[in-house]
N, C-alpha and C positions, 0 to 999 in steps of 0.2 A: 663253171657253174658256181663255185664257191665265191668268186668275185662278184658275180651278179647278185647272189643272195645277200652278201654283205652290203652292197650298194643299196639294195631295196630296203634293208632294215634301217639304214641311215635315213633314207627318204621318209620312211614310215614314222620314225621317231621324230623327225623334224616336223612332220605334218601334224603330230599330236601335241606339240608344244602349245601351251596356253599363254594368252596375253594378260598380264597383271598390270593394272593401272594404279597410279596414286589416287587416294580417296577424293581429293579435290577435282581431279580430272573425271573420275567416275561420276561424281555428283553433277557436274556440268553437262555430261552427256545423257544422264539417266532420264531427265524430263523430256529432252528432245526425242530420244529413241523409245521412250515409254518402256524402259527396261528396269527391273529391280537390280540391286547391287548385292553381291556376295562379298563381304569384307572379312579377310583372313588376317589375324594378328599372329606374328611369329617372332622368333628370336634367331639370330644368325647361328648361335651355338646350340640350338635345340634340335636334337636328333629326331624326336617324334614329329617336329615341324617339317624337317627335310623329307622324312619318310612319307608323310601325308601328301606333300606336293608331288613326290615321285609317283605315288599311287594315283593321284589325280591324272597325271599325264599318261599313265599306263592304262587308265580306264576309258575305254571307248564310249561307254555309257555316260560318264561324267563329261567327257569332251563334247558329246552331242548336246547334253542338257545345258552346258555352259554357254551355248550359243544364244540362249534365251535370257542370259544375264550379262551384266558387266562385272568382271572380276577385279577386285581391289585388294591390295595387300599393304599392311603397315608392319614395319620391322624395327625392332629395337627402340630407338629414341622416338620414332614416329608414333609409337603407341601412345606415348604421353601427350601427343598433340591432337588426339582424336576428338577431344571436346565432348559434344553431345552424343557422339557415337561410341564413347568409351563405356564398356560394360564393367560390372563389378568383378573383382578378382584379378590376380596377377598371373594366372596360369596361361599357358600356351600349349598347343595351338588352340586358337579361339575363333569361332565363326559366328557373325551376326548378319542379319539380312536387313536391307534398307529398301523401301519401296521407291518408285520412280519420282515421287514428290519429296524425297529426302527424309522421310519419316522412318526412324528405326523401329523395326517390328520386334519389340522386346518380348512379346509373348511367344515368339517362334524360337524354340530352343531344341536341343537334342532330345528327341522322343525316347531314346534309350539311355538317357543320362543316369548316372549312378547316384548323383547328389545334386540338390538345388544350388549348392555352393559352387558347383562347376558345370552349370547347365548349358554353357556355350562351348564346352570342350568336345572336340571330335577326334576320334582316332581311326575310325573306319570310313571309307568312301561310301559304303552302303547307307550309313546313318546320315551323311551329308546329302545324299540323293533323296532321301525321304523328306528332309527339311526343304530342299529345293522345290520338290513337288508341292508341298504345302504353301510355300511362298508364292508360287505361281497362281495358286487357287485364291489367295487372299491379298495379293499385292495391291489391288486397287482399293480395297477396304470400303468402297462406297455403298455396297449392298443395294444398289439401285437408287441411292439418294443423290447421285450426280458425281461424275468424274472430274468436274471443274473445281471441286473443293479439295483441300488438303485434309484427308481424313486420318485419324489416329485410332489405334486400338485403345482399350480402356487404360491399361497400365502405362503405356508410353504416352498417352494423352495427359494423364495426371502429372507425369514427370515433365513434359514439355510446358505445361501451364505454369508450373512452379519456376522452371528455368527462364521462360520468356515473360513471366509476370502478366499472363493474359487470362481472361475468364474462359470458361469452357461452355460450349453448347453441346449437350449430350442428348442423343436421340436413342431411346430404348424402343426396340421393335421385335417382332416375331414373324416368322415365315407364314404361320397359319392365320395371322391377323389381317382381315380384309381392310380395315381402316388404315393399317400400315402400308398396304399395297397401294391404296388410293393416294396416300400422302407422298409417296416416293417421286412420281413424275412431277408433281407441282413443286416439290422441294428442289428437285434437280433443275427445273427450268426457271426458278425464281430469280429474276434480276435484282429484286429488293434484297434478298439474302446475300447474293454474290457481292454486292456493293460494300458490305461491311464484314464479310466472312473472315478477312485477313486479320481482324481485330480479336478473333476468337480462336481457341483450339477446338476443332470440330471432331466430335467422337460419335460414332454410331455403333451400337452393340446389341446382340441378341442374347447376351448372357443374363438370364433372368435371376441368377443368384444375387446379383448386385442390388436389385430392387427388393427381392424377397428377404434377404438376410441382413440388410443394412437399414437401420431405422433412419439413418441420415438421408438416404436416397429413396426410401419408401414414400416419403412425403404424405400425400393425401390418399394413398392406396396403390394397389397393384393393377395397372391397366396399360394398354398399348394402343397406339403409340403414345409415349410420354416424352416430353422434352423438358429437361432440367437445365437451369443455368447455375454453374458452379464457379466459385472464385478460385484464384490461383493457389490457394492453400488446400483445395479439395473440399471445402465446406459449401453446402448448398446455400445459394442466395435465396433465402426463404421468402423475401418480400416480392420477388419477381414471379408473377402469376399471369395467366392469360386475361388480363384486364380488358374490358371492352368487347369480349367475345360472347357468344351465346352458350359457351360450354361451362356454366357456373358450377356444375356438379362434379366436374373433373378439371381441377385448376391448372394442370400442366398439359392439357390436351390442346393441340392447335390443328386447325383444319386447312390452313393456307399459308403461303409464303408471306403474305401481307401481315397476317396475325403474328407470325414468328418475328418478322422485322420490327414490329412495334415493341416487342419485348427486348430485342437486341439493342434498339436505340435507348430504351430505358436503362438497361444494364450499363451501357457505355456512359450515359449521362450520370448515373449514380456513382460510377467509379471515379469519374472526373470530379464530381462533387465531394466524394469521400477523400480524395487526394488533397482537397483544399481545406478539409476540416482539421483544425489544430488538435493535437493530442495533449497539449499543455504539459508536456513532460511526464505524462502518466503512462506512456507506452504506445508506440506506433503499431505494435502487433495486435492491439485491441481495436476492434472495429467501432470507431466513434462516429456519431452522426450529429448533425445540428439539432438543437432543441425543437425547432419547427418540424424537421424531418422525423424526429423521434416521436412526436405526437401522432404523426400519421402511421408510423410503423407499429406502435403499440396496439392499434386497432386491427391492422391487417395481420400481424404475426401472432397476436394474442400472447405477447410477452410483456412482462413488467419493465418499466424504465428505471435505470439507476442514474440519478442526476448528481454530479459532483461539482460543487461551487467553490472556486478558489480565487485567490488574489495573487498577483505576481510578486507583491512585496511581503507576503505572509510567511513568517518563519515556520509555523506549524504546517502550512501547506507544503513547503519545501522539504520538510522532514517526512511527510506522509507519501509524497509522490514516488520516491525511489522504492519504497516498500511495495507499493502497488505495482510499479513497473517490473520489479524483479520476481514477483510471485507467479509461478507457473499455475498454481492452483486457482488463483484469482482469474488469470487469463482464461483458463478453461471454463470456469463457472460463468464468466462474463458472456459467453456465447449464448447463454439462456436468457440474456437481458438485452434490451435496447440501451446502448451505452451512450451517455451524453456528458460532456464536460464543458463548463463555461467558466471564463475567467475575466476578471475586471469588468469592463463595460458590457460584456456579453450576457451578464446575469439577467435572467428574465424578471421583469418587474411585476411580480404577482404576490399577493398577500399570503398564498399558501406556502411560500418558501420562507416565511418569517413566522414560524410557529412559536419559538422562544427566544428570538433575537436574530440580529444580522451578523453574528460572529462568523468567522471562517477558520478552517474549511467547514462546509455543511454538506451532508450527503443525504438525499431523499430517495425514497422508493415510490414510484407512481404506478397506478393501476392502468388497465386498458382504456380507461376514460381520461387519462392524463391528470388524475387527482392524487395528491400526496396521501399516503397511508401513514398517519401520525403515530400509529402503534409500533412501527418499525423504527426504533430509535436505540441509542446506546444507553444501556442500563448500568454502566459502570459507575462506581462511586465517585470517580474523578470527573464525571461529566454531568453532574446534577444540574448545572446551570447552562449546559450546552449539549443537550441530548442528541443532537444530530451531527455532532463532531465525532471523529474517530481518530485514535492514536496509532492503530496498527491494523493489518489486514485481517487478522483472526476475528477481531470484533466485527469487521465489515462482512466477512463471509458468513458469520453466524446469522446475520439478518438477511443476507442473500438467500440462504437456504430456507429461512422462515418465509420469505416472500414467495418462493417456489412452492412451499408446502401449502401456503394460503391460496395458491392459484391466483395470484394478484393480477396476472395478465389475462385472466379469463372472465373478468367481471362484466356483467351486462350493462347496457347504457343506463338502465334505471336503478343500478345498484348505488346505494348511498347509505351512510350511517344514519340511523334514526336518531331522534332527539334523545330517546331513552338510552341508546348505546353510547352517545356522547356523554350523557350524564354519568353513565356507569364508568366510562373511562376517566372522567374528572374525579368521581368518587374514589376510583381505584388509585389515581395519582395522590389524592388527599390522604387516603389510607396508607399508601406507601411512605408518604412524608411523615405521617404520624408514627408509623412503625419504625422508620429510621431513627426518629427522635427517641422513641422508647428504647430501641436497641442501644443507642448511644448512652442513655441513662443506665440501662442494665449493665453495659460494659463497664461504666464508671463504678457502679455498685459492686459488680463482680470483682473489679480490680481492688476495691477497698476491702472486700470480704474474702479475697482469695486465700490469705493465710489461714483464716478460720475454716474455710471449706476444705482446703487441702488437709488440714489436721483431722477433719472428720472422715475423709476418704480412706479407704482401705489402702495401706501402704505396702502390704506384703512384706513387712519387716525392714523396708529400706528407709523408714523414717521420713521426716518432712524438711530436713535441713537442705536437701538437694532437690532440684526440680527434675523429676524423671518423666520420660515419655515412653509410650509403648512403641513397638518397632515401626509400625507404619507411619505414625506421626513423626517419630524421631528422625527417620530417614529423610522425610520431607523438610524438617527443620535444618538438618545438616546441609542439604542442598540449598535451601532458601537463604540461610545465613552464612554459607560458605565457612563452615566450622568443622572441626574434628569431631567425629562421633565416637563415644565410648560405649560399647555394647556389652552388656552382662547377661549371660545365659544362666538361669537358675531354676531350682525347683523348691518346693516348700517342705519337703521331708528330709532334705540333706543337711547334715550338721555343718559340712564345709561351707555350703551356701549360706546357712544362717550366720556363721561366723564372719564371712565376707561382707554380708549386709551390715553387720554391726560396725566393722572396720570402716566401711564407706560412710556410714551415718554419723559416727562419733568423732571422726578426725576433722578438726577445724581446718587443717591445711588442705585436705581433699575438698572440703566444702567450698573453700575460697577459690581453689583452682578449677573447680567444676564449672564456674561461670565462663570459662574459656572453652568448654566442651558442650556438646549436646549429649546428655546422659540418657541412655536407652536401656531399659530392662526388658528381657524377653523370658516369659514364663515357659514352663515345659509345654503347655498347650500351644502357645504362640510359636514356639520353636518349630513345630510341625509345618508351619506355613512359610518358614524362611528358606533361603536357598542353601544348597549343599556346600557353597564356598566357605561356610562357617565350620564345616566338618573337616578341618585340616588334619587333626590327629585324633579324631574321635568325637563322640557326642556326649562326653562326660559333662557333669555339672558340679560346681560352677566353672565357667571359663569366660575370659574377658578379651575383647578384640577392639582394635581401633580402625575406623573406616574414614575415607576421605569424602568430599562432597559428591563424588560420582559413585559412591557406595562400594569402592574397591577396598577389600580387606587387606590390611597391612600385615601380612604373615611374618615379615621380618621383625616386627615388634612383638617379642615374646620373652619369657622369663630367662632365656639363655643370655640376655644382655645384663642381667643383674646377679649372676652366679647363684641362681635358685637351685635347690636340691631336687626340684620336681621336673627332671629332664624328660620324663615319659609323658607328662601333661604340660606342654609348653605354654598354655594359656591360662594356667591356674596360678593365683598369687595368694600367699598365706598370710601376709601382714599388711597393715596400712602403709608401712614404709615402702614395701615393694610396689604397691599400687601407685603411691605418690611418685616414686622414682620412675615408673613406666609412663605415667602421665606427662612428666617433664621430658622424658626421652621422646615421646610422641610429638610434643611441641617442637623439639629441636630437629627431629628427623623428618617429620612430614612437612614442616614449614608451611602450613596452611595460613597464608597471610592475605590480608586485604590491602596491605600497604602499597604494593605495585610500584615501588620506587619513590613514593611520597614520604617515606619515613616509617620504619617499623615501630618506633617508640611511641607513635601516635596511636591511640586506641580506636582503630577503624571498625566500623560496623557496616554490615550489608544493608542496602537501601530498604528492603521490606521490613527488616527488624528495626531499623532506625526510626521509621515512622511510628512504630509501637513505643519505642523507648522515649521519643520526644514527648508523647502524651503521658507515659508513666512517670517520667522524671520532670515534666514541665520544663524542658530545655529546648533551645533552638537547635537547628541543624545547619552545618556547613557542608554543602554538596559540591563536589568537583566532578564534572562530566568530561571524560577524555576518551581518546582512541589510541589503540596500539600503533597505528600507522602514522599518527600525527606528530610532525616535527616539533611544533610549538608545545605540545603536551610533554614530549620528552625533555624539552628545555626547562619546563616548569617544575619537573619532579625534584631535581637537586635544589632548586630555590626554596622549596618547602621543606625538603628533607634536612637541609643543613641549617635551617633557621631555628635557633633556640627560642626567640620571642614568639614565633608562630606556634611552636610546640607548647609553650607556657599558656598561650591564649586558647589553645585547642580544648583545654579542660572545661571551657565554658560552653562547648558545643558537642552535639552528637556528630562525630566526624564520619563522612561518607565520601567514597569516590567510586564512580561507576565506569566500567570499561566496556567498550564495544556494544554488544547486544544487551547489556544490563541497563543501558540508558533509558530512563523513564520517558514516556511519551506524552505526559500531561501538557496541555497547551501553555501552562504557565512557564514552562522551560524553554519556550521558543519565542519569547516576546519580541526579540530583535534579530532573530535568525537562528540557524542551526550550526554555527561555526564551533570550532574546538580550539582550546579547552574553554569551558564556561564554569564559573563559580557562582553559586546562589546561596542565599541565606534564608532559611525557612523558620517560621515560628513553631511553637509546640504543636500546632494543629496541622502542620504540613503545608502552610501557605507561603509562597515565595514573597518576600518583601523586595519589590523591584527598585525601591529607592536606595537599596544597599548595593551599589555597583562601583566600578572603577571611576574615580573622579579625575583621572588624567585625561585632558582634552584630546590627546593622541589616540585614545580609545573610544572616541565619540560614536563611531559606527559599530563598535563591538564592546558595549558597556560592561558585559559580564565576563570579559576576558582579562587576564592578568598576566604580567610578564616579570614583575619585580617584587622583591620582598616588601618594600615600603608600601606599595599599592595594596597588597593583601593585608598587611598589618593595619593600615589605616581603616580599611573596610571592616575588618574583624573588630576593631575598637568601636567603630560606629555601631556595629551590630550588638556588641556587649552593652554599650550605653543605651541602646534602644530597647533591647529585650529585658535587661535586668533592672531598668529604672521604672518599669511599669508598676511594681508593687508600691514604690515610693509615691507614685502619682495617682494611685487608685482613688484617693479621696478627691483629688482635683478632677479626675475623670467623672466621678459621681456628680460633683457640682456642675461640671460642664454639661453632662447628660441632662440634668434637671433644667438648666438654662435652655438647652437645645429643644427639650420637650415643650417648654413654654413658648419658644419661638415657633416651633412646628404648629402648635395649637393656634397661635395667632395667624400664621400663614395659611393654615387650613381654612380659618374663618374668612380671611381675605380671598382665598381661592374660591370658596363657595360663592362669595359675592360676585367675584369675577365670572365664575362659571354660569351663574344665574343670568348674567348679562349675555354671555356667549350663547346660551341655549336658544336665545331668540333668533340667532343667526343660523341659517341652514347652509351657508356657503363656505364654511371653514374647509381649508385644504387638508389633506391627510396629515401633513407635517404639523400644521397648527392644531389639529385635533389631538394629536399625540402629546403635544406640549401642554395643551389645556387640561388633559386628563392625567398629567404626570403627578399631580399633587404639589407642584411647585409653582411659584408665582413668576410668570414670564411677562415682562413689560415691553411696551414699545420703547424704542431707544430714547425718544424725547422724555418720556416719563421716567425712564431709568436715570437719565442725566440729572433730572431735578431731584430725584430721591437720593442719588449718590452725593450730591452737594450737601444735602441736609444731614445724611447719615455718616458721611465721610467713609463710605465703603467703595471698594473697587467694583467694576462692572465686567461681567463675562457676556460678550455680545456674539450671537450666532447669526450669520447671514446665510439664508438658504433660499430655495426656489420651489415653487409648487410642483414642477414637473421633473425634478431632479432625483433619480434613484439613490445617488450617493448621499444626498441630503437626508432622504428618508431613513437610510441605513444609519447615518450618524445620529439622528434624533432618537431612533429606537435604542441605539447603543447607550445613549445618555439617560433617557427617562426610565429605562428598565433596570438600571443599576442602582441598588440601594446605597452603595458606597458613594455614588455621586450626590445623592440627597444629603448625605452627611457632610461631604466635603464642600458643597455649595453654600453651606452656612457661612455668613460673612461676605457673600457676594450679592450684588444686584444682578439678576438674570434678565437678559433682554434678547429679543430676536426681531428679525425683519425678513420679509420675502422680497427679493430684488426684482421679481416680475410683477409685484403689486405696487411697490413704492420704489421704483428703480432709481430715481434721482437722489433720494436720501440714502438708499443703500450703497449706491456707487460712490458716494462722497467719502465713504470709509474704504480707502484703498491704499495698501502699502505695496503689494507686488502683483496686483491684478484684481479684476472683479469676478474671478472664478467662484464657484460655489461647490460645496459648503466651505465657509471659512469662519474661524473663531478668533476674535480679538479680546484682549484684556485691556481695559481702560482705567485710568486713575479717576478719583472722584470729580475731577474737573473736565473729564471727557477726553483726555489725551491718550492715544494708543501707546501702550508699551511695546515698541517695535522689536525688542529682544525676546519677547515671550512668544516664540513660535515653536513648531514641532521639531525640536532638535533631534537629529538622527534620521529625519525622514528621507526617503528616496526621491521625493517630489520637491527638489530644491527650487523649482520655479513656482511652486505653490506652497510656500512654507507654513502658511496659516491653515492648511488643511490637516485636521486631526482625525485619523482613522482608527485610533485605538484609545480606549478610555484611560489607560495608564499614562499616555502622553498628555492628555488633558489634565490629569491629576498633578503631573509634574509641573505643568505651567501654572496651575492654581496655587501650588505651594510656593513657587517663585513669586507669584503676585502678592501673596501674603507677606513674604520677606520684603518685597519692595514697599509695601504699605507701612511696614514697621519703621521705615526710614523716610517715608514720604512726608512732605510738608506742602501746605497750600502755596500756590504760586511757583511750584517747581518748574523750572524752564528746561529740564533735561530732555523733555519730549516735545517735538514740534506738533503743530495742529494737524488734525486728521483730514481736513477738508481738501479734496483734490478734484481735478477735472475728470469728467465722466469718460470711461473707456469701454471698448467692446467686452462683452461678457463671454464666459466660458464655463461649461459644466465639467466637473471631474467624473 
């Protein structure tokens, strides 16, 4: 009997053993057998894992239920190879369920879990049996919409879409909904949907919380059935609606498979189109569309459009792009806009994108009618001449928020600015200009009267020898100017405080040294608002602290360093000598320097303060822009630091170096790119003089970069000569201005006569119209040649075309620049349209008949071939000038050539050539 019982127990145990497959084998069998998969993750040394498997084999209920599943097991290193079926957490044993289509049922977890962090952890067979029962109820997930589709639950569907980079078709339905029940059989039987279903992640859900609680998916309201199309990032594809159906009041309702297929085709087409849209280095994570597509979307989505216009060669554009690309805040806010970026020839040729010039970059905001809202512009002082340019993301996001507040995307078709509103805007602009002028005059007056006004102000006993700030302003100045802050806490009834005030005010040494500090006084009332970090050893008065630019109190700087008898009040100082000694100790200890390796003996100033000092002292600025990671910058530092001649010349400048995020973003600092290091020379008004650059031909492409001492010294000397000789030539300038005014009056008279003739013609092209209204005399080339022979003046000759956008942009750049009007004095100006008089225009050809191109000719009509756009990236089109500064450089060289030119000069060959094919830039 004992032997028979033992044999029976062996047979029974053997019969209860379970078959565990590898996951790949289970997946291949699941679809064929229409069975779900139970996937168990274990570790060979895990005792709970072994115990659970033993419990499985001992449970007749589990063994019976397992026949409705394929059992798969991943152990040890196999867990890391699960890929899409790997769940969060490293704990074991872990069980997940996969339906017969290979979709992981992520929502199916242990109903008796103790934590969401271990929701797939199972210890008891009874808990596993509960989940197996739920799996069998939901394994098909089709809910009547068709077993031929691969359906996902909501959470697993979102994850699959991201992983597979597919859009989602999500069907929201309810059991009580009659329309849902009617849609199910037509959806299940639709061959149209089945043909393209594999291009989508298919989700159907009756979870109404998704629609009720999420603004993103509520769309146009809560109704059923609702079909939404969602991108791979989980964002609603807002532009996809049930176009062409009769359900206009419910935009995401579909009544048939044919209607659904139409939307599926559009989604696929739009994704393909979106993949072909260039991001122009502004960020692939932002959803860019073409300008043409954008005009359609602003109407349907009722969103405003942001249009960014850039050029591939533009330094300012290259500087702005990574800032936009890296900003998470910008990317998030961009979802509320239709985003369009155009570069080079893709720029739309519309007058509304030329409000104040064709500079780049330009960024516009368009309403739902595709019209630019001119009020959304950059109001920064550095952008007075380029209101639609931006230097950083913060400026841009300010106007993005304004556009949303204005509901720019919800304007009706008949919305337009009335003439009165336009006049008000113009009046406001005029008033702003006048106000800025008045403010400038007031600032100058205040600067002159400042000592008198300060003397009148209440000094609280500190006197007027030192410039004191209150706490709030003082802390800002410390940070802004990167200086040490000296903070004095006082009250007006304390004799000790009164005596300290006298010491501070009457000591010449302290007064002189105070220029190296930001001097901050904090009254008893103000002290209540300061932070407790100043209460180091009590709230007694007076006490004195030193703070760094981050407002950190230097508690180690106290009177224990100078053998003071006041050891119980460490921040009190009894004499001016003690105060002076501590100020010097603070300088040595804190070492708040702006030298950054360029030489501590040079008197460096922070950029914001430097702009003020330039105006106050009427001095030029030398500005070095560098980066901590830049090898060339590191090499430049000892060159400047070890040069005594550079140090001696530095006294003629306000010396500034900006590092990393301190770099100013004004367009004038990116004239030929955003490389590092760059050195610029600015006049007392903060304007860069671009002619002060490295004269070494090896630096032709990087004119503001310097590597050697002699290069820097040469340019510094040029700058000193230029900026400090202006006073000596003031009288000459006055005479020159008088002569120029007389010439201008004469030209105006000639222009009026010419315009009178032109008014008779109504066929002027846009380019010709701009030239005729510029206030300058533009001749045809034959008349210019005759005049040049008589006047012995050089000719600036513009070749353009009536249909060329680049020509139009170049003309606008020239005629709107007041500086051009001044610099053009001494030149005969001429132009020709090559599609009007092609034979004559094409006879002027050096490197091709592209347009626009600008030549400089001597008085005998010979082209100076060496006067081209030096440094251009368009080496096959060297006479294409896309920046006014490049034209000015060529004009200066033309004047130099004229000073040595003589009639009959054979240095230039004739300009007449054979006609060639044309090309527009």
